[in-house]
Each structure stands twice: as C-alpha cells, then as structure tokens.
ZAMARGU-4260 file (C-alpha; in steps of 0.2 Angstrom, whole numbers, plus 5000, padded with zeros to 4 digits):
<rodrens>
0) 5077/5030/4942 | 5082/5019/4956 | 5073/5002/4959 | 5074/4996/4977 | 5073/4978/4983
5) 5056/4974/4989 | 5057/4965/5006 | 5047/4948/5007 | 5037/4940/5020 | 5043/4934/5033
10) 5056/4948/5035 | 5054/4955/5053 | 5054/4973/5046 | 5036/4970/5039 | 5030/4967/5056
15) 5036/4982/5065 | 5028/5000/5067 | 5037/5013/5056 | 5043/5029/5064 | 5036/5047/5061
20) 5046/5057/5049 | 5051/5073/5058 | 5059/5083/5044 | 5057/5082/5025 | 5075/5081/5019
25) 5082/5077/5001 | 5085/5059/5007 | 5066/5058/5012 | 5061/5065/4995 | 5074/5053/4986
30) 5066/5038/4995 | 5049/5043/4990 | 5054/5044/4972 | 5063/5028/4973 | 5048/5020/4980
35) 5037/5026/4966 | 5050/5019/4953 | 5050/5002/4963 | 5031/5001/4964 | 5029/5005/4945
40) 5043/4993/4941 | 5034/4979/4950 | 5017/4983/4943 | 5010/4988/4960 | 4997/5000/4966
45) 5005/5005/4982 | 5021/5003/4992 | 5026/5008/5010 | 5044/5011/5016 | 5045/4996/5027
50) 5043/4986/5010 | 5060/4992/5005 | 5067/4989/5022 | 5065/5006/5030 | 5055/5010/5045
55) 5048/5027/5041 | 5030/5032/5039 | 5031/5035/5020 | 5019/5028/5006 | 5016/5030/4988
60) 5000/5025/4979 | 4993/5026/4961 | 4977/5017/4958 | 4977/5023/4939 | 4963/5036/4943
65) 4962/5055/4942 | 4973/5057/4957 | 4988/5049/4948 | 5003/5046/4959 | 5002/5051/4977
70) 5018/5052/4988 | 5013/5054/5006 | 5023/5057/5022 | 5015/5052/5039 | 4998/5047/5032
75) 4984/5045/5044 | 4966/5040/5041 | 4954/5054/5047 | 4938/5047/5041 | 4931/5030/5035
80) 4914/5027/5027 | 4905/5012/5020 | 4912/4995/5016 | 4920/4985/5002 | 4925/4967/5002
85) 4937/4959/4989 | 4954/4952/4984 | 4970/4960/4989 | 4988/4955/4985 | 5005/4962/4991
90) 5022/4965/4983 | 5030/4958/4999 | 5019/4942/4998 | 5020/4936/4980 | 5009/4922/4974
95) 4996/4925/4987 | 4979/4935/4988 | 4967/4937/5002 | 4949/4943/5004 | 4949/4958/5014
100) 4935/4970/5021 | 4940/4988/5020 | 4931/5005/5021 | 4924/5010/5004 | 4929/5028/5007
105) 4943/5036/5017 | 4949/5053/5020 | 4968/5053/5022 | 4979/5067/5029 | 4998/5068/5028
110) 5012/5078/5020 | 5017/5079/5002 | 5035/5077/4996 | 5038/5096/4999 | 5031/5095/5017
115) 5015/5104/5013 | 4999/5097/5021 | 4990/5085/5009 | 4972/5079/5011 | 4965/5066/4999
120) 4947/5058/4999 | 4948/5041/4991 | 4935/5028/4986 | 4936/5011/4978 | 4954/5004/4974
125) 4963/5020/4979 | 4954/5019/4996 | 4959/5001/4998 | 4977/5005/4993 | 4978/5019/5006
130) 4972/5007/5020 | 4983/4993/5014 | 4999/5004/5014 | 4995/5013/5030 | 4993/4995/5038
135) 5011/4992/5032 | 5016/5007/5042 | 5009/4999/5058 | 5016/4981/5055 | 5000/4974/5048
140) 4999/4963/5033 | 4984/4959/5023 | 4986/4941/5028 | 4984/4946/5046 | 4966/4953/5043
145) 4960/4943/5027 | 4945/4932/5029 | 4952/4920/5017 | 4970/4918/5010 | 4974/4908/4994
150) 4987/4905/4981 | 4986/4917/4966 | 4992/4911/4949 | 4990/4926/4936 | 4990/4913/4922
155) 4975/4904/4929 | 4957/4911/4930 | 4949/4914/4947 | 4941/4899/4955 | 4924/4907/4953
160) 4926/4909/4935 | 4931/4890/4933 | 4916/4885/4944 | 4904/4894/4933 | 4910/4886/4916
</rodrens>
C-alpha cells in the first residue's frame, strides 16, 4: 500500500488538461493501485491522477455500491441522462463544498487496469463521482461549476438542519 500526497488547490496541476495514456504499463497499474489506496486513506469516493500531481487520464472511484472499486484509464462519458443537484466536496479542496448540477445517469467508457475496454452505466453517487473525476482530467474543479460554494465543517449540522430546528 502506497499513499500519495494529495495536491491541494490552488496548485496549477489541478487546472491543466491531463494527457491520454497510450500504453498500459506496470507503472500505470501501480499508479492506479496507489490512487485507490490514497482515496481510501482519505475517505474519498473518487480520485483523479492530477490530484496526486500526475497529468495522466486515470481515475479511481468507489461509491460503496455493487460496482465496488473501479479503476479506469482514459475515461470518457458516452451518454448523459436526467439531472441531479446536490453537494459535492473534493479531497483537493478540503473544508469546502458546493452545490453542483450533474447528470443523474452516465455511461462511461475507458480501459481497465489490464487495458481491456470497460463500459459502466452509473446512477446517483457513482454517476456524480465519474463526472467529478473526469472534470479533474480536464482541469475543471467543482468550484468552477458550482451554483454555490460554502465552508464545510463535518462537526456542524448542515445549515438547512439548523434552520429547521
């Protein structure tokens, strides 16, 4: 298990477009494995290679559903359907959340860690995680597209909960 350092905003690497992976090598596989370890260590749902300072089109996601851990090379969204609106956070922007509008359902295609084609249809949180991580590969942060950004304190109830007391 290798835990990588998560790059934090305003690091420039987070604002650059990642490069396509042209060959699946042992180094690419090791990076995917390290990214998964790093994501789990930070209690995240997803992580993109730029978040560990590497401009390659690699993501890992695990929404805690039946899909489990997904490691994907060169992911691209083929289809979007419906809409969901809700809070998002990011391991690279600790302490902040934002209300972001995303597709409810996406179909994503890429390669698995062995270089085989992988197509996943995702809804709910997994759909949101795919869209969030693929945005990272294009240099887009949730704060760039959020309708509202606000400080997040895990020890304090959400504002709506406080207002309804």
